[in-house]
C-alpha positions as CSV (number, residue, x, y, z in Angstrom):
1,X,-5.0,-21.5,6.9
2,X,-7.6,-22.2,4.2
3,X,-10.2,-20.0,5.9
4,X,-7.6,-17.5,6.4
5,X,-6.7,-17.5,3.0
6,X,-10.5,-17.1,2.0
7,X,-10.9,-14.0,4.4
8,X,-8.0,-12.4,2.9
9,X,-9.5,-12.9,-0.7
10,X,-12.4,-11.3,0.3
11,X,-10.8,-8.2,1.6
12,X,-8.8,-8.2,-1.5
13,X,-11.8,-8.2,-3.6
14,X,-13.5,-5.5,-1.0
15,X,-10.3,-3.1,-1.6
16,X,-10.3,-3.6,-5.4
17,X,-14.0,-2.2,-5.7
18,X,-13.0,0.6,-3.6
19,X,-10.2,1.5,-5.7
20,X,-12.0,1.2,-8.9
21,X,-14.8,3.3,-7.7
22,X,-12.7,6.1,-6.5
23,X,-10.2,6.0,-9.4
24,X,-13.3,6.3,-12.0
25,X,-14.2,9.3,-9.7
26,X,-11.0,11.3,-10.2
27,X,-10.6,10.4,-13.7
28,X,-14.1,11.7,-14.4
29,X,-13.9,14.9,-12.4
30,X,-10.4,16.2,-11.5
31,X,-8.6,16.7,-14.7
32,X,-8.0,20.3,-15.8
33,X,-8.2,20.0,-19.6
34,X,-7.5,23.6,-20.2
35,X,-4.4,24.3,-17.9
36,X,-3.1,20.8,-16.9
37,X,-3.0,19.6,-13.3
38,X,-5.7,18.5,-11.2
39,X,-8.8,19.8,-9.5
40,X,-8.6,18.8,-5.9
41,X,-11.8,20.7,-4.3
42,X,-14.4,18.4,-5.7
43,X,-17.8,18.0,-4.2
44,X,-19.7,14.7,-3.9
45,X,-21.1,15.1,-7.4
46,X,-17.7,16.3,-8.7
47,X,-18.3,20.1,-9.1
48,X,-15.0,22.0,-8.8
49,X,-15.8,24.7,-5.8
50,X,-12.1,25.8,-5.9
51,X,-9.6,25.9,-8.5
52,X,-6.4,26.2,-6.5
53,X,-3.6,23.6,-7.1
54,X,-1.8,22.1,-4.2
55,X,1.7,21.0,-5.3
56,X,1.5,18.0,-2.8
57,X,-1.7,17.0,-4.3
58,X,-0.6,17.3,-8.0
59,X,2.6,15.1,-7.2
60,X,0.3,12.6,-5.3
61,X,-2.1,12.1,-8.1
62,X,0.9,11.9,-10.9
63,X,2.5,9.2,-8.8
64,X,-0.8,7.5,-7.9
65,X,-1.8,7.1,-11.9
66,X,1.8,6.0,-12.7
67,X,2.0,3.5,-9.8
68,X,-1.4,2.0,-10.8
69,X,-0.5,2.0,-14.5
70,X,2.9,0.3,-13.9
71,X,1.8,-2.3,-11.2
72,X,-1.9,-3.4,-12.0
73,X,-2.6,-4.5,-15.4
74,X,-6.4,-3.6,-15.5
75,X,-5.1,0.1,-15.2
76,X,-2.8,-0.1,-17.9
77,X,-5.0,2.2,-19.9
78,X,-3.8,5.3,-21.8
79,X,-6.2,8.0,-20.4
80,X,-4.5,7.2,-16.9
81,X,-1.1,7.4,-18.3
82,X,-1.9,10.6,-20.4
83,X,-3.3,12.0,-17.4
84,X,-0.1,11.8,-15.4
85,X,2.2,13.0,-18.2
86,X,-0.2,16.1,-18.2
87,X,-0.1,16.4,-14.5
88,X,4.0,16.1,-14.6
89,X,4.3,18.7,-17.3
90,X,2.3,21.1,-15.2
91,X,4.5,20.4,-12.3
92,X,7.4,21.1,-14.5
93,X,6.1,24.2,-15.7
94,X,4.8,25.9,-12.6
95,X,5.8,23.8,-9.2
96,X,9.2,25.6,-8.9
97,X,8.7,29.5,-7.4
98,X,11.7,30.8,-9.4
99,X,13.6,28.4,-11.5
100,X,16.5,27.3,-11.7
101,X,16.1,27.7,-8.1
102,X,14.5,24.1,-6.5
103,X,12.1,25.7,-4.0
104,X,8.5,24.6,-5.1
105,X,5.3,26.5,-4.1
106,X,2.7,25.1,-1.8
107,X,-0.5,26.5,-3.8
108,X,-0.8,27.5,-7.2
109,X,-3.7,29.4,-9.0
110,X,-5.3,27.0,-12.0
111,X,-3.0,28.7,-14.6
112,X,0.2,27.9,-12.5
113,X,1.0,31.3,-10.7
114,X,2.5,30.9,-7.2
115,X,0.3,31.7,-4.1
116,X,1.8,30.5,-1.2
117,X,5.2,28.6,-0.3
118,X,5.8,26.4,2.7
119,X,9.3,26.7,4.5
120,X,9.1,22.9,4.6
121,X,10.6,20.0,2.3
122,X,7.2,18.4,1.4
123,X,6.2,20.0,-2.0
124,X,9.4,19.0,-3.0
125,X,9.4,15.4,-1.8
126,X,6.2,15.0,-3.8
127,X,7.6,16.4,-6.7
128,X,10.4,14.0,-6.8
129,X,8.0,11.0,-6.3
130,X,6.0,12.2,-9.2
131,X,9.0,12.8,-11.6
132,X,10.3,9.3,-10.8
133,X,7.2,7.3,-11.6
134,X,6.9,9.3,-14.5
135,X,10.3,8.2,-15.7
136,X,9.5,4.5,-14.9
137,X,6.7,4.4,-16.8
138,X,7.4,6.7,-20.0
139,X,11.4,6.1,-20.0
140,X,11.8,9.8,-20.5
141,X,15.1,10.7,-18.8
142,X,14.3,14.4,-18.1
143,X,11.7,13.3,-15.6
144,X,14.5,11.2,-13.7
145,X,17.1,14.0,-14.1
146,X,14.3,16.1,-12.5
147,X,13.9,13.8,-9.6
148,X,17.4,13.2,-8.9
149,X,18.4,16.8,-8.8
150,X,15.5,17.4,-6.6
151,X,16.4,14.8,-4.3
152,X,20.1,16.5,-3.9
153,X,18.6,19.5,-3.0
154,X,16.3,17.9,-0.4
155,X,19.0,16.0,1.3
156,X,21.1,19.3,1.3
157,X,18.5,21.1,3.1
158,X,17.8,18.5,5.6
159,X,21.5,17.5,6.4
160,X,23.6,20.6,5.5
161,X,22.1,23.9,5.5
162,X,18.1,24.6,5.9
163,X,18.6,28.3,5.1
164,X,16.9,27.7,1.5
165,X,13.7,27.0,3.1
166,X,13.3,30.2,4.1
167,X,12.6,29.7,8.0
168,X,14.1,32.3,10.3
169,X,16.2,31.1,12.9
170,X,14.4,32.7,16.1
171,X,16.2,32.8,19.5
172,X,13.2,31.3,21.5
173,X,12.6,28.5,19.0
174,X,13.3,25.2,20.5
175,X,15.7,23.1,18.6
176,X,13.8,20.3,17.9
177,X,13.5,17.5,15.2
178,X,10.4,16.5,13.8
179,X,9.8,12.8,12.6
180,X,8.4,14.0,9.3
181,X,11.7,15.2,7.5
182,X,13.5,11.8,8.1
183,X,10.4,9.6,7.2
184,X,9.8,11.7,3.9
185,X,13.6,11.1,3.0
186,X,13.4,7.4,3.9
187,X,10.3,7.0,1.6
188,X,12.3,8.9,-1.3
189,X,15.3,6.5,-0.7
190,X,13.0,3.7,-1.4
191,X,11.1,5.2,-4.1
192,X,14.3,6.2,-6.2
193,X,16.2,3.3,-5.4
194,X,13.7,0.5,-6.6
195,X,15.3,-1.5,-9.5
196,X,18.2,1.0,-9.6
197,X,21.4,-0.7,-7.9
198,X,23.4,2.5,-8.6
199,X,21.0,4.7,-6.9
200,X,20.1,2.4,-4.1
201,X,23.9,2.1,-3.3
202,X,24.3,5.7,-3.6
203,X,21.5,6.1,-1.2
204,X,22.3,3.4,1.2
205,X,23.9,5.6,3.8
206,X,21.1,8.1,3.7
207,X,18.6,5.5,4.1
208,X,20.6,4.4,7.2
209,X,20.7,7.7,8.9
210,X,17.1,8.1,8.2
211,X,16.2,5.1,9.9
212,X,18.5,6.0,12.9
213,X,16.5,9.6,13.3
214,X,13.2,7.9,13.3
215,X,14.1,5.4,15.8
216,X,15.3,8.2,18.4
217,X,11.6,9.1,18.4
218,X,10.8,6.1,20.6
219,X,11.2,7.7,24.0
220,X,10.2,7.4,27.7
221,X,11.9,4.0,28.2
222,X,10.4,2.6,25.3
223,X,7.0,3.2,25.9
224,X,6.0,6.0,23.6
225,X,6.6,7.3,20.1
226,X,6.7,11.2,20.3
227,X,6.8,13.5,17.2
228,X,9.2,15.9,18.2
229,X,12.7,15.2,19.9
230,X,15.8,17.6,20.6
231,X,18.4,17.7,18.0
232,X,20.4,15.1,20.0
233,X,17.6,12.9,20.3
234,X,16.3,13.5,23.8
235,X,12.8,14.5,24.8
236,X,11.6,17.9,24.8
237,X,9.4,19.7,27.6
238,X,5.7,21.2,27.0
239,X,3.3,20.3,24.8
240,X,5.8,20.2,21.9
241,X,7.6,17.0,23.6
242,X,4.3,15.5,24.7
243,X,2.9,15.4,21.1
244,X,2.0,12.1,19.6
245,X,0.2,11.3,16.2
246,X,-0.6,7.5,16.1
247,X,-1.1,7.5,12.6
248,X,2.1,9.1,11.6
249,X,3.9,6.6,13.9
250,X,2.3,3.7,12.1
251,X,3.2,5.3,8.8
252,X,6.9,5.5,10.0
253,X,6.5,1.9,11.2
254,X,5.7,0.6,7.7
255,X,8.6,3.0,6.0
256,X,11.0,1.2,8.5
257,X,9.8,-2.2,7.8
258,X,10.6,-1.8,4.3
259,X,14.0,-0.5,5.2
260,X,14.8,-3.5,7.6
261,X,13.5,-5.9,4.8
262,X,15.8,-4.3,2.3
263,X,18.8,-4.4,4.9
264,X,17.8,-7.9,5.8
265,X,17.9,-7.2,9.2
266,X,15.3,-9.3,11.4
267,X,16.1,-7.6,14.8
268,X,15.2,-4.0,13.4
269,X,12.1,-5.6,11.8
270,X,11.1,-7.4,15.1
271,X,11.8,-3.9,17.1
272,X,9.8,-1.8,14.3
273,X,6.7,-4.2,14.6
274,X,6.9,-3.9,18.3
275,X,7.6,-0.1,18.8
276,X,6.0,1.4,15.4
277,X,3.1,-0.8,15.1
278,X,1.8,-2.2,18.3
279,X,2.7,0.5,20.6
280,X,1.0,3.4,18.6
281,X,-2.0,1.1,17.9
282,X,-2.4,0.2,21.3
283,X,-2.3,3.6,22.9
284,X,-3.9,5.4,19.9
285,X,-7.1,3.1,19.4
286,X,-10.1,4.5,21.0
287,X,-11.4,1.6,23.4
288,X,-14.7,3.2,23.5
289,X,-15.9,4.1,19.9
290,X,-13.3,2.5,18.0
291,X,-10.8,4.1,15.6
292,X,-7.3,5.8,15.8
293,X,-7.4,9.4,17.8
294,X,-5.7,12.0,15.3
295,X,-3.5,13.2,18.2
296,X,-2.5,12.4,21.8
297,X,-0.6,13.8,24.6
298,X,1.7,11.3,26.2
299,X,0.8,12.4,29.6
300,X,-2.7,12.0,29.1
301,X,-3.5,15.8,28.9
302,X,-5.7,17.5,26.6
303,X,-3.9,18.2,23.4
304,X,-3.7,21.7,22.1
305,X,-5.0,20.6,18.6
306,X,-8.7,20.9,18.6
307,X,-9.2,18.2,16.3
308,X,-7.3,15.6,18.5
309,X,-10.3,13.3,18.7
310,X,-11.4,13.2,15.2
311,X,-10.9,9.8,13.5
312,X,-9.5,11.0,10.1
313,X,-9.2,8.8,6.9
314,X,-5.4,8.5,6.8
315,X,-4.3,7.2,10.2
316,X,-6.7,4.0,9.2
317,X,-5.0,3.7,5.8
318,X,-1.5,3.8,7.2
319,X,-2.7,1.2,9.8
320,X,-4.1,-1.1,7.3
321,X,-1.0,-1.1,5.3
322,X,1.4,-1.4,8.5
323,X,-0.3,-4.2,9.9
324,X,-0.8,-6.2,6.3
325,X,2.6,-5.6,5.7
326,X,3.8,-6.5,9.2
327,X,1.9,-9.9,8.9
328,X,3.3,-10.6,5.3
329,X,7.0,-10.3,6.9
330,X,6.5,-12.1,10.2
331,X,3.6,-14.3,9.6
332,X,2.3,-13.3,13.0
333,X,-1.8,-13.8,12.9
334,X,-2.2,-11.4,15.7
335,X,-1.2,-8.5,13.2
336,X,-3.6,-9.7,10.7
337,X,-6.3,-9.7,13.2
338,X,-5.4,-6.0,14.0
339,X,-5.6,-5.3,10.1
340,X,-9.1,-7.0,10.2
341,X,-10.0,-4.7,13.3
342,X,-9.0,-1.7,11.5
343,X,-10.4,-2.6,8.3
344,X,-13.8,-3.4,9.4
345,X,-14.0,0.1,11.4
346,X,-12.7,2.1,8.5
347,X,-14.9,0.4,6.0
348,X,-18.0,0.6,8.2
349,X,-17.6,4.2,9.2
350,X,-16.1,5.8,5.7
351,X,-16.6,4.1,2.4
352,X,-16.6,5.8,-1.0
353,X,-18.5,2.6,-2.6
354,X,-21.3,3.1,-0.1
355,X,-21.9,6.8,-0.6
356,X,-20.2,7.6,-3.5
357,X,-17.7,9.8,-1.7
358,X,-17.8,10.4,1.9
359,X,-16.2,12.3,4.8
360,X,-12.6,12.7,5.3
361,X,-13.0,12.5,9.3
362,X,-15.6,11.5,11.8
363,X,-16.1,12.5,15.2
364,X,-15.0,10.5,18.1
365,X,-18.3,8.7,18.5
366,X,-18.5,7.8,14.7
367,X,-20.7,10.2,13.2
368,X,-19.7,12.9,10.4
369,X,-19.2,16.3,11.5
370,X,-21.5,19.1,10.7
371,X,-21.2,20.2,7.2
372,X,-22.8,22.7,5.1
373,X,-25.5,22.0,2.6
374,X,-24.8,19.6,-0.2
375,X,-21.2,19.0,0.6
376,X,-19.0,16.6,2.4
377,X,-17.1,17.7,5.2
378,X,-13.4,17.0,6.4
379,X,-10.7,18.3,8.4
380,X,-7.7,19.2,6.0
381,X,-4.1,18.0,7.4
382,X,-2.8,21.5,6.0
383,X,-5.1,23.8,7.7
384,X,-7.4,23.4,11.0
385,X,-10.6,24.4,8.9
386,X,-13.6,22.5,7.4
387,X,-13.2,21.4,3.5
388,X,-15.3,19.7,1.4
389,X,-13.2,16.7,0.0
390,X,-14.5,13.5,-1.6
391,X,-13.3,10.3,0.4
392,X,-11.9,6.9,0.5
393,X,-10.2,5.2,2.9
394,X,-7.4,4.3,0.6
395,X,-7.3,8.0,-1.0
396,X,-6.7,11.3,0.4
397,X,-9.5,13.6,0.9
398,X,-7.3,16.3,-0.3
399,X,-6.2,14.8,-3.5
400,X,-8.0,11.8,-4.4
401,X,-5.3,9.0,-5.3
402,X,-2.5,9.2,-2.8
403,X,0.3,6.8,-2.2
404,X,-1.5,4.7,0.3
405,X,-4.2,3.2,-2.2
406,X,-1.7,1.9,-4.7
407,X,0.5,0.3,-1.4
408,X,-2.3,-1.6,0.2
409,X,-3.2,-2.9,-3.2
410,X,-0.2,-4.3,-4.5
411,X,0.8,-5.5,-1.0
412,X,-1.8,-8.5,-1.4
413,X,0.7,-10.1,-3.9
414,X,3.2,-10.8,-0.9
415,X,0.7,-12.8,0.9
């Protein structure tokens, strides 16, 4: 037991150093002092090479700064809080395309003019997370009002009427349900309900609904977690129905694990560890070169996504959180050993501290993909194209600080 504690402490210190290095980089280079908000397309030297602002990423950075400020004493610094507030005000002024309507842009110009809108809920989800965290660190009721109102709108789109998202109902489109929407809603239920018994109570039914919808993605006799199922929870045909994303399943796993703990449900906790941690890890880990595949086909066919064999930052971040959390809640040393396995691979292959900033994804055999001169190359989650992004295994190559960084660090306190 003593040796185990020493090993955990060593990893804690390693993660702490990684966190400090990357936060310092984004504090120095990402803030737009003229228009507010954050630059997210930065080279390894901090140079801005595109000044478009993605609402997902603005919300993530506000959330991360606030969460670090609130949870970790060493980050309780005025510059962090002031940057979060400036980012929040930028979102308040510009994120919504046509106020008072709630639909948010996906991309904005540097000065806040809308460029592109996605027909999904995710810009709005990260807007909600940012506003709620700002309220928690500032006490300003305006932010909480924004968060709750946006949450109500998201729930309406998901559970009642999606027409406000702008997606046409085409006759040939399959009636499919992605795991992403109930996952994000479950995350928001936890976010808004933290230390707020009234809101937690009002969202309790929603949280249970989200959990049930996610659990329907365990298919094929319990042997696969599929990204897409039919609206009645059955399997789908074709590539859409065979599509697997190991990192996404692991992310869903720790969302569900938190839900099981909040509900005091040990049976659900055990089921989640088996089906959403161990199952996607065993099927998604590359036995030849290590690392988690980006995408897989449940029948072993070639995925249609050309980047399927890439080893990206975020599945490994999700895996580290999931297995550390699973160990904390169950005490099963096998889960801790998998955390070590993933962490060793991740820090060996991609580390901010070892190369100032590094790639967001490696090729299957572990070498970075080809990149233009003087740039760091990564595959963007939102587009199948090469983009230069600074990287850390605890942070997003798209936005710098993202929720995984604070979660994996704060979880040490539970061990």
